C-alpha positions as CSV (number, residue, x, y, z in Angstrom):
1,I,-47.1,20.5,-34.9
2,E,-43.7,20.1,-36.5
3,K,-43.0,23.9,-36.3
4,E,-43.9,23.9,-32.6
5,L,-41.6,20.9,-32.1
6,L,-38.8,22.6,-33.9
7,F,-39.3,25.8,-32.0
8,E,-39.2,23.9,-28.7
9,L,-36.0,22.1,-29.7
10,N,-34.4,25.3,-30.5
11,D,-35.4,26.8,-27.2
12,N,-34.1,23.8,-25.3
13,E,-30.8,24.0,-27.2
14,R,-30.6,27.7,-26.4
15,V,-31.1,26.9,-22.7
16,I,-28.4,24.2,-22.8
17,L,-26.0,26.5,-24.6
18,V,-26.5,29.3,-22.0
19,S,-25.9,26.7,-19.2
20,I,-22.7,25.4,-20.9
21,E,-21.4,29.0,-21.2
22,A,-22.1,29.6,-17.5
23,A,-20.2,26.5,-16.6
24,L,-17.2,27.6,-18.6
25,R,-17.3,31.0,-16.8
26,K,-17.3,29.1,-13.5
27,I,-14.3,27.1,-14.6
28,E,-12.5,30.4,-15.3
29,N,-13.3,31.9,-11.9
30,Q,-12.7,28.6,-10.1
31,S,-16.3,28.2,-8.8
32,Y,-17.2,25.2,-11.0
33,G,-18.7,22.4,-9.1
34,V,-20.1,24.5,-6.3
35,C,-23.8,24.6,-5.7
36,E,-25.3,28.1,-6.3
37,N,-27.8,27.7,-3.5
38,C,-26.0,26.0,-0.5
39,K,-22.4,26.6,-1.7
40,S,-21.5,22.9,-1.1
41,K,-19.6,20.9,-3.6
42,I,-21.6,19.2,-6.3
43,K,-20.8,15.4,-6.4
44,K,-18.6,14.3,-9.2
45,E,-21.2,11.7,-10.3
46,R,-23.7,14.5,-10.9
47,L,-21.2,16.6,-12.8
48,K,-20.3,13.6,-15.0
49,A,-24.0,13.1,-15.8
50,L,-24.8,16.9,-16.2
51,P,-21.5,18.9,-16.6
52,F,-23.4,22.2,-16.5
53,A,-25.3,21.4,-13.2
54,R,-25.8,24.6,-11.2
55,C,-27.0,23.0,-8.0
56,C,-26.4,19.9,-5.9
57,I,-29.0,17.2,-6.1
58,T,-30.5,18.2,-2.8
59,C,-31.1,21.8,-3.8
60,Q,-32.2,20.8,-7.3
61,S,-34.8,18.4,-5.7
62,K,-36.1,21.3,-3.6
63,V,-36.4,23.5,-6.7
64,E,-38.3,20.9,-8.6
65,M,-40.9,20.3,-5.9
């Protein structure tokens, strides 16, 4: 069970790292804070809570359904 937990944590960390790297690339090309689906601005509150958010809360809610 511990090995499975460690593997899962490493996988989650890897996903977060990829997301952070994508956010940094968006900052470089000046597309940070823009929803990848609807192209609207992502609210500052969402970006403060999740700086590497790729979608606005509306689009993210649709994806999670």
